[in-house]
N, C-alpha and C positions, 0 to 999 in steps of 0.2 A: 503494499501500500504505499503511495505518497500522496501527496500535496495536489498531484496532479490524477487524481482517481475518483471516483462518485461512486460512493456506498450506497448500496439498497441493502436494507433484512425486510426481510419479511417474515410474519408468522400467519401460521394458516388459521384462520379462527371456526370453529362449527358456530354457523349463523343460528341454529335455535336456541343450542345450548350455552351460548358465546362461551366458552371452555377451547382452547386452545389445542390443534389436530397435536397428535404426539407419534412423528413418523417419523424412522431413523432410516427405513430406508425405503422412501419414494422418490422419484425421479425427475430432475425439470431439465428444460431447455432453453435457453435465450436467444430470443430473436430480435433483430432490429426493426422498430415498430413500424408495422404495416406492409411487410415484407417477408419474404421465407430465406433471408441471412442471416447465420449466425453470428451473435456479438461477440466480440471477442471479451471475456471476463477476465479477472482474477482473483486469484486467492487473497485473505488475510494477509499472508506473508510476501503475496506481488509473485508469486507464478499464477504462471497463466493456464486456467482451466481449460483444456481442447476437447473444444467439442465435435470437430470432424478432422478426421484423417481422410483428405482429400481421394476422393477416389476410389479409399477403403469401408470406409463407416464411417456415424455419426455417434456422440456418445453423449452419455446423459449424466448429469451430475447428481448427488446424493443430498437427501434433506437429511436436515438433522433434529431432531424434536417438532416435527413440524414445521422447521423454518428453511430459510431459503437467502443464502447468503451470499454476494460475491462483489467484486467493482469492475469497475468500466473508468472508461479514457471520461475527460468532464464533457467531451461533447455527446457522449449518448446520453437526453434529459429526458430519456423515456423509452423504454424495453416492451416485448411483447416476450410474456412464459408460457410455454406445456408444462402445464403439472399432471403427475400420473402417480396416484398414490397406490404405497404398498398394498392398502385393499382394492383397486383395480376402478379408483374415482379420477377421470381427469377432469381438471378446468384450463382453459386457455385465460388467459391473463393478458389482458388486451392494456398498451399502453400505462404502464407502471411506471410510477417515478419515485423517484428517492425516499419523497416524502410520507410515501406512504408503506405503511410498516402492520398494518393490519389488514390481511384478507379472509374477508367472511366466502366460506363455503358452503355446498349444504351435499354430506357425506350419507345424505338418507334415503335419499331420491334413487332410483334405480335406472335412468337412463342417462346417458353420458357420450360424448362424441370425443375421442380420442384426437387430437390435429397436431400433425408431423410435420416441418419443412422439409422438402427434399430438393437436389438439384439430379443433372445431369453428368456428370463428373467422374461418368467409370466406365468402365468396358463390359461388353459382351461377356465375357469370361467371369466376371466380378459378383458376387451376391453380396450386397450391402444393407448391413446391419440398421435400421434406424435408430437403433439406442433405445426403443420401448422392446417390455417383452408381454404378451398377455399373460394376464394373471388368472389366478384359477376363480373361476367361478361367473369370468366373462361369458357373453352372447352373442357374439359377433353378428348383426343382419344385415348389412351392408359395410360401402367399402368405394370409395369415388373419391375424383382428384381436383383441385382445381390449380389450371395453370396461370401463371402469372407471367413468365416470359418461355415464349413456344421452344419446344426442344429441338435442337440442330438434324441435321442429316438428310443428304438427296433422296436417299432410300427410303420408303416405306414406315420399313421395320424399322429402323434408324430413330423413330421414331415414339416409341413403343416402347411401354416398360411394362412387368409385372409388378405384382403385390403380394408378400407369400408371408411366410415364417422358414425360420430356419429348416422345417422338415418337408418344407417343400416349398419350392419357389413360386410357385406363381398359381397357391391355393385359393389365394380369397379373389385377386383379378389377371386376366391372363390376356396379354397382348392389350392394352389402354391405348388409344392413339394420341400423346400428346404433341402434335404437329400446329396446336391453335390457344391461345389463350380461352380460358372460359374453364366452365364446369367439366369434368367428364365423366361418364357411366359407364358401364358396361353394358351394351348393346349389343345382344351379338347379330348380324350379315344374317339374313334368311334368303337363299335364292331356289332357282331351280333342282339344286343338287342335297340343299338341305341347310342346316345350319354349320357356319364357319367355326374354324377352330380357335378363333383370334377374336380378339375386342369382345370379351364375355365374361362372364363370373369364374374361378377356377375351383377345381374339386370339393375346395372347405365351402363352398356356398351354392354350390348347384351341381346339379346332374345330369348329364347330357346322354340324351340314347340315340344310339346310330342303330338304323333300322336296315332289314335287308336289301330295300328299296331306297327312288333317290327322292322319297316326295315326304318321306313321314317323321323327320328327323325332329325331337322334342328336348326341352330341358326342365328339367323339377328345381326350382327356387328352394333352397334350405338353410342352417342358420349353424355357423360352428360354434361347438359347446367348447370351451375349456375348462377341464376339469382337474387340473394338475398346472403346477407351475418348474416346467421342465423347459429345460432348454431349447426344446424343438417349438418355444411359443414365439422364441426371439424375432420380430417382425422386422421383414427385409423389402427393399425394392431391386430391382434387374432390370439391364437391357435386353430386349427379343433379340437382339441381333449387333453384328456387328456396326459401328462408324468410325469414320474418319481420325474422328478428334476424342481422346477418350483422355479417363485420369486426370493426373497431376500434368500432363502436357496439355492442356485442354488451351486452346488459343485464341476461340470466340468465346462470345457475351451467350454464356451457359445457360440453359433452360432452366426456370426454376419453379417449383410451385408448393402446396401442399397437399398430404396427404388425410385422410377422414374415416376414422374409424368407428362406425356407428352399431351401439351395444348396450345389452344391458346387463344387470349382474341379479345372479339370481340368489335370491331370500337363503338360499340352503347351502349354497357353494360358497359364496362370498366371504372372504375377510374383513372385518371390520379394518375401522383406521385410528 
């Protein structure tokens, strides 16, 4: 810490009981306000708290007793923070300022949206952990993407990303086109030969049935139940195919956006915060 740093110290508080949230293993990521770019943050000792290894992984930081504490450059007058508690409650804190030391949250509701910033600075051979892991008791209902800056690449497949978990790289979204700004959903293309294998939900969120004829393929939507807290629940993104500019050598403006994970918490399986 130095006199050129700006301090952020936040305590999560249960909005009903007015008691502090006691969470020692929950995670958070800090972004520049209004954009899916990770903010440079430091510890009390002045050490950089890494949030991204370009082309390889995104890294979350841990809370202590439900507290979020870090330092930024003086130029960072506000930040956005994506919080994911140990019990699986997600909160997106927009435009947080250094003067806000208390954040009221509602850990008693059952529906949440986990929001994570991503970019395209990775090769098609790399499965990139996004820094959050599915929690026990989560029932994932949907996943979609907001593209802020379009993905690059001349080939169509270069603009496509998978969203999954470390046990299944395209289990949630399979080949979503991110070549233009805006919200992107899984919308399978149906033609005279049936349902295509991309731009659709992965096997965790849908089951596709291919018939022996060319005209009656169909799929059935489902949800993904997270019954245990295991490593294979690490959330990931991955590029569908190669592009000419990848990884740390990326030389043009990288595509970037947010992934949204829409889910409920099971009252029987989820842990308390």
